[in-house]
C-alpha positions as CSV (number, residue, x, y, z in Angstrom):
1,M,5.2,-3.9,-17.3
2,V,9.0,-3.6,-17.1
3,F,9.7,-4.2,-13.4
4,K,12.4,-6.4,-12.0
5,R,10.1,-6.6,-8.9
6,L,6.9,-5.1,-7.8
7,R,6.3,-5.2,-4.2
8,V,3.1,-4.2,-2.5
9,V,2.9,-3.2,1.2
10,R,-0.3,-3.1,3.4
11,M,-0.6,-0.7,6.2
12,V,-3.5,-0.1,8.7
13,D,-4.3,3.3,10.2
14,A,-6.4,2.0,13.1
15,T,-7.4,5.5,14.1
16,R,-9.1,6.3,10.6
17,N,-10.2,2.3,10.3
18,T,-8.5,2.7,6.8
19,L,-6.1,0.5,4.8
20,V,-3.1,2.0,3.0
21,Y,-1.6,0.1,0.3
22,L,1.8,1.2,-1.1
23,T,3.3,-0.5,-4.4
24,Y,6.9,0.1,-5.6
25,S,9.3,-1.1,-7.7
26,D,13.1,-1.8,-6.9
27,R,14.3,-0.9,-10.2
28,V,14.5,2.6,-11.6
29,I,13.1,3.1,-15.2
30,E,14.5,6.1,-17.0
31,G,15.2,8.0,-13.9
32,S,11.9,7.7,-12.4
33,P,10.8,4.8,-9.9
34,Q,7.3,3.5,-10.4
35,N,5.4,4.2,-7.1
36,S,1.7,4.4,-6.0
37,I,-0.3,5.0,-2.8
38,T,-3.9,4.1,-2.4
39,A,-6.2,4.4,0.7
40,V,-9.1,2.4,1.3
41,A,-11.7,3.5,4.0
42,V,-13.3,0.7,5.5
43,D,-16.8,0.9,7.6
44,R,-16.4,1.5,11.2
45,S,-18.7,-1.5,11.9
46,I,-16.0,-3.8,10.4
47,P,-12.9,-4.1,12.6
48,I,-9.6,-4.2,10.9
49,P,-7.7,-7.1,12.7
50,L,-4.2,-6.0,13.8
51,Q,-1.2,-8.2,14.5
52,P,0.7,-7.6,18.0
């Protein structure tokens, strides 16, 4: 991989009990940034802890 820096951000969709991961590079390679987004559904019986 030819990234200057790869960052991963995790967000919580509490309404749907889903984790959302966003990955991105802070360097543009050949005119196109490298981005990705993924959603992971978590069983409703497992609460996702939220920070205040």
